[in-house]
VEXDREN-2710 file (C-alpha; in Angstrom, 1 decimal):
% VEXDREN-2710
k/r/px/py/pz
1/MET/0.1/0.1/-0.1
2/PRO/2.8/2.6/-1.3
3/PRO/1.8/6.2/-0.2
4/THR/1.5/8.6/-3.1
5/SER/2.4/12.5/-3.8
6/ARG/-0.3/14.9/-2.2
7/SER/-2.4/17.1/-4.4
8/ARG/-5.8/17.3/-2.7
9/SER/-7.4/16.6/0.2
10/THR/-9.8/14.5/-1.0
11/THR/-10.6/11.0/-0.6
12/THR/-7.7/8.8/-3.0
13/HIS/-8.0/5.3/-4.4
14/LEU/-5.6/2.6/-3.7
15/VAL/-4.1/2.5/-7.4
16/GLY/-2.2/0.2/-9.5
17/SER/-3.1/-3.6/-10.1
18/LEU/-2.4/-6.2/-7.8
19/PHE/-1.9/-8.4/-10.5
20/LEU/1.9/-6.7/-11.0
21/SER/3.1/-8.1/-8.0
22/GLU/2.2/-11.5/-9.5
23/ALA/4.6/-11.0/-12.2
24/LYS/7.5/-13.8/-12.0
25/VAL/8.7/-17.1/-13.4
26/HIS/6.6/-20.1/-12.3
27/GLU/8.5/-23.1/-12.8
28/GLN/5.8/-25.9/-13.5
29/GLY/5.9/-24.6/-17.4
30/ARG/6.2/-26.7/-20.2
31/ASP/9.1/-24.2/-21.9
32/GLY/11.7/-23.2/-19.9
33/ALA/13.2/-20.5/-22.5
34/SER/10.2/-19.4/-23.9
35/ARG/8.6/-18.4/-20.6
36/ALA/11.5/-16.7/-19.9
37/SER/10.8/-14.6/-22.9
38/LEU/7.5/-14.0/-22.3
39/GLN/8.3/-12.5/-18.6
40/ALA/11.0/-10.0/-19.9
41/ARG/8.0/-8.9/-22.0
42/ASN/5.4/-9.1/-19.5
43/ASP/8.1/-7.2/-17.2
44/LEU/8.3/-4.4/-19.8
45/GLY/4.8/-3.6/-19.7
46/VAL/4.8/-3.7/-16.2
47/ALA/7.1/-0.9/-16.4
48/HIS/5.2/1.0/-19.1
49/PHE/2.4/0.9/-16.5
50/ASP/3.9/1.5/-13.4
51/ALA/5.3/5.2/-15.2
52/GLY/1.6/5.6/-16.4
53/ARG/2.5/4.9/-19.9
54/PHE/-0.7/3.1/-20.4
55/ASP/-1.0/2.9/-24.5
56/ALA/2.6/1.5/-24.4
57/ALA/1.9/-0.9/-21.6
58/THR/-1.1/-2.5/-24.2
59/ALA/1.1/-2.4/-27.2
60/VAL/3.4/-4.9/-25.0
61/LEU/1.0/-6.6/-23.3
62/GLU/-1.9/-7.4/-26.0
63/PRO/0.7/-9.7/-28.1
64/VAL/2.7/-11.0/-24.5
65/VAL/-1.6/-12.5/-23.8
66/GLU/-1.7/-13.9/-27.4
67/ASP/1.7/-15.9/-26.9
68/CYS/0.9/-16.9/-23.6
69/THR/-2.2/-18.5/-24.5
70/ALA/-0.5/-20.2/-27.8
71/MET/2.5/-21.4/-26.0
72/LEU/1.5/-22.1/-22.5
73/GLY/-2.0/-22.5/-22.3
74/VAL/-5.1/-20.2/-21.5
75/GLY/-4.9/-22.1/-17.8
76/ASP/-1.6/-21.3/-17.1
77/VAL/-0.4/-19.0/-14.4
78/ASP/1.5/-16.4/-16.6
79/THR/-0.7/-16.7/-19.1
80/LEU/-3.8/-15.3/-16.7
81/VAL/-1.1/-13.1/-14.6
82/ALA/-0.2/-11.1/-18.2
83/ALA/-4.0/-11.1/-18.9
84/GLY/-4.9/-9.4/-15.7
85/ASN/-2.1/-6.8/-16.4
86/LEU/-3.9/-6.3/-19.4
87/GLY/-6.9/-6.3/-17.9
88/MET/-5.8/-3.5/-15.6
89/THR/-4.4/-1.6/-18.2
90/TYR/-7.3/-1.5/-20.6
91/MET/-9.3/-0.2/-17.2
92/HIS/-6.5/2.9/-17.1
93/LEU/-7.2/3.7/-20.3
94/GLU/-11.1/3.9/-19.8
95/ARG/-11.5/0.9/-22.0
96/TYR/-13.8/-0.2/-19.1
97/GLU/-16.2/-2.8/-21.1
98/GLN/-12.8/-4.4/-22.6
99/GLY/-11.4/-4.5/-19.3
100/LEU/-14.0/-5.6/-17.2
101/ALA/-14.9/-8.4/-19.4
102/MET/-11.4/-9.5/-19.3
103/LEU/-11.0/-8.9/-16.1
104/ALA/-14.5/-11.4/-15.4
105/GLU/-13.1/-14.0/-17.6
106/ASN/-9.6/-13.8/-15.8
107/VAL/-11.5/-14.7/-12.6
108/ALA/-13.5/-17.0/-14.1
109/PHE/-10.9/-19.0/-14.8
110/ARG/-8.6/-18.8/-11.9
111/GLU/-11.6/-20.1/-9.9
112/ARG/-11.9/-22.9/-12.5
113/TYR/-8.1/-23.7/-12.4
114/PHE/-7.1/-23.0/-8.8
115/GLY/-9.9/-22.8/-6.6
116/GLU/-12.2/-19.8/-5.3
117/THR/-9.8/-19.6/-2.1
118/ASP/-6.4/-19.6/-3.8
119/PRO/-5.2/-16.7/-3.4
120/LEU/-4.2/-16.5/-7.2
121/THR/-8.1/-16.2/-7.3
122/MET/-8.4/-14.0/-4.3
123/THR/-6.0/-11.3/-5.8
124/ALA/-8.0/-11.1/-9.2
125/ARG/-11.2/-10.8/-7.5
126/HIS/-10.0/-7.9/-5.4
127/ALA/-8.8/-6.2/-8.3
128/GLN/-12.1/-6.9/-10.5
129/GLY/-13.4/-4.8/-7.3
130/ILE/-11.0/-2.1/-7.9
131/ALA/-12.0/-2.1/-11.7
132/PHE/-15.9/-2.2/-11.0
133/GLU/-15.0/1.2/-8.6
134/MET/-13.2/2.7/-11.4
135/ALA/-16.0/2.1/-13.9
136/GLY/-18.4/3.4/-11.5
137/ARG/-19.9/0.7/-10.7
138/LEU/-20.1/1.1/-7.0
139/PRO/-22.4/-1.2/-5.8
140/ASP/-20.6/-4.2/-7.7
141/ALA/-17.5/-3.0/-6.4
142/LEU/-18.7/-2.7/-2.6
143/ALA/-20.3/-6.3/-3.3
144/THR/-16.7/-7.3/-4.5
145/LEU/-14.7/-5.9/-2.4
146/ALA/-16.7/-7.0/1.0
147/SER/-16.5/-10.6/-0.2
148/VAL/-12.6/-10.8/-1.1
149/ALA/-12.3/-9.2/2.6
150/ALA/-14.1/-11.2/4.2
151/GLN/-12.4/-14.3/2.3
152/ARG/-9.0/-13.1/2.5
153/SER/-9.5/-12.5/6.5
154/ARG/-10.9/-15.7/7.3
155/ILE/-8.2/-17.6/5.1
156/LEU/-4.9/-15.6/5.5
157/GLY/-5.9/-13.7/9.0
158/PRO/-6.9/-10.2/9.1
159/ALA/-3.7/-8.5/9.2
160/HIS/-2.1/-10.4/6.3
161/THR/-1.0/-7.7/3.8
162/ASP/-3.4/-9.2/1.2
163/SER/-6.3/-9.0/3.9
164/LEU/-5.5/-5.4/5.0
165/THR/-5.5/-4.3/1.6
166/SER/-8.6/-5.7/0.4
167/ARG/-9.9/-4.1/4.0
168/VAL/-8.8/-0.5/3.2
169/ALA/-9.8/-1.0/-0.6
170/LEU/-13.2/-1.6/0.9
171/ALA/-13.3/1.5/3.3
172/LEU/-12.5/3.7/0.6
173/ALA/-15.2/2.4/-1.6
174/ARG/-17.5/3.2/1.0
175/ALA/-16.1/6.8/1.5
176/ASN/-16.7/6.8/-2.5
177/THR/-20.1/6.0/-2.4
178/GLY/-20.7/9.3/0.0
179/ASP/-20.3/7.1/3.1
180/THR/-17.4/8.8/4.7
181/VAL/-18.5/8.4/8.2
182/GLY/-18.9/4.4/7.6
183/ALA/-14.9/4.3/6.0
184/VAL/-13.4/5.5/9.0
185/PRO/-14.2/2.6/11.2
186/GLY/-12.6/0.3/8.7
187/LEU/-9.2/2.4/8.5
188/VAL/-9.0/2.9/12.3
189/ALA/-9.2/-0.8/12.5
190/ALA/-7.0/-1.8/10.1
191/LEU/-4.5/0.5/11.2
192/GLU/-4.6/-0.8/14.4
193/ASP/-3.8/-4.2/12.7
194/VAL/-1.1/-2.8/10.8
195/GLU/0.6/-1.1/13.9
196/HIS/0.5/-4.7/15.9
197/SER/1.7/-6.9/13.0
198/VAL/3.9/-4.5/10.8
199/GLY/4.7/-1.7/13.0
200/PRO/3.2/1.9/13.6
201/ARG/6.4/3.8/11.6
202/THR/5.8/1.6/8.4
203/VAL/4.6/2.4/4.9
204/PRO/1.4/0.7/5.5
205/ALA/0.6/2.7/8.7
206/VAL/1.6/6.1/6.7
207/THR/-0.7/5.5/4.2
208/ILE/-3.8/4.5/6.3
209/ARG/-3.1/7.5/8.0
210/ILE/-3.6/9.7/4.9
211/HIS/-6.9/8.0/4.2
212/LEU/-8.1/8.6/7.5
213/ALA/-6.6/12.4/7.1
214/ASP/-8.9/12.5/3.5
215/CYS/-12.0/11.4/5.3
216/HIS/-11.7/13.8/8.3
217/THR/-11.3/16.6/5.5
218/GLU/-14.1/15.7/4.2
219/LEU/-16.3/15.3/7.3
220/GLY/-15.0/18.7/8.4
221/GLN/-13.0/17.4/11.4
222/VAL/-10.0/19.8/10.5
223/ASP/-8.4/19.1/13.9
224/ASP/-8.6/15.2/13.5
225/ALA/-7.4/15.7/10.0
226/ALA/-3.9/17.9/10.7
227/THR/-3.7/15.5/13.3
228/ALA/-3.7/12.7/11.3
229/LEU/-1.4/14.5/8.6
230/ARG/1.2/15.8/11.3
231/ARG/1.8/11.7/12.3
232/ALA/2.2/10.7/8.9
233/ALA/4.6/13.3/7.9
234/SER/6.7/12.5/11.1
235/ASP/6.4/8.8/10.4
236/CYS/6.7/9.2/6.9
237/GLN/10.4/10.9/7.7
238/GLU/11.3/8.2/10.0
239/VAL/10.5/5.8/7.0
240/LEU/11.7/7.4/4.2
241/GLY/13.9/9.8/5.4
242/PRO/14.3/13.3/6.3
243/THR/14.5/15.3/2.7
244/ALA/11.2/12.8/1.8
245/PRO/9.0/15.5/0.0
246/LEU/5.8/13.6/0.9
247/ALA/6.7/14.1/4.8
248/ALA/6.9/17.9/3.8
249/ALA/3.8/17.7/1.5
250/LEU/2.0/16.3/4.7
251/ARG/3.2/18.9/6.9
252/ASP/1.9/21.4/4.6
253/GLU/-1.5/20.0/3.8
254/ALA/-1.7/19.9/7.7
255/PHE/-0.7/23.9/8.5
256/ALA/-3.1/25.0/5.6
257/LEU/-5.7/22.9/6.6
258/GLN/-5.7/24.6/9.7
259/THR/-5.0/28.1/8.7
260/ALA/-8.0/28.0/6.4
261/GLU/-9.8/26.9/9.3
262/THR/-9.0/30.1/11.5
263/GLY/-8.6/32.4/8.5
264/GLY/-5.1/33.5/10.1
265/ILE/-2.9/33.8/6.7
266/SER/-3.5/33.0/3.3
267/GLY/-2.7/29.7/1.8
268/ALA/0.1/30.9/-0.1
269/GLU/1.9/32.4/3.1
270/SER/0.7/29.3/5.1
271/LEU/3.0/26.8/2.9
272/ARG/5.5/29.2/3.0
273/GLY/5.5/29.0/7.1
274/SER/5.9/25.5/7.4
275/GLY/8.8/24.2/6.3
276/GLY/10.2/23.8/9.3
277/GLY/7.5/21.2/9.9
278/ARG/6.0/19.6/13.2
279/GLY/5.7/16.6/15.0
280/THR/2.5/14.5/16.3
281/ARG/0.5/17.0/18.6
END
């Protein structure tokens, strides 16, 4: 759950495709040399995806999926990984109908070949929930993310990284439907589990604190939002280093929020005045 740069104070999505973490060679393939070549091409597509070059990613991944299907078979795990990557790339290009159809097929194949509770299948269903949200199909997104969050928590444990990812995504989906009040308890519970299982000063904890701050901002809870942002900034500086741009951006946002609330000075002055930064109140 990587934190992202700050440009606004509204609730943000967890972005990217969880399929991307699966892109590695699986040794059960029939042709090791061909598989390694396919992996290299898939990795190139993933690199384009990570850089936001979705057209370039599509140009690479479309023939990769065709070749994987021909060489490895439609049910091979690497074929399904490449197809999932391509489906999510279509979503980022707003080719929603094509992307959703491809992801639905991907889920169905994984259920058939690996079973409904296999981690690979749950990964695909989580990504499908994110895709529903991207396409504006919020009821479908909520239903899918709630199902996979419960499934992952039951099978992997509530504090497992995959379970936490789905729990946070579900909370953010609730916020995006307008139920920001309902999103906060889910984020608070996820943060508590992250702090106990991974640690309080970690990237996942920082990320959840940022999402909590966004929710508090939307609810008009300025003090709570500013406190969460300052704590996130302090932890971010601890994790990423004293010169981390995100830490400075979070401190600036916290200062600007409280300045706007009190009407003390202009927004431009507030940003200049927060350069030193503060820790948690």
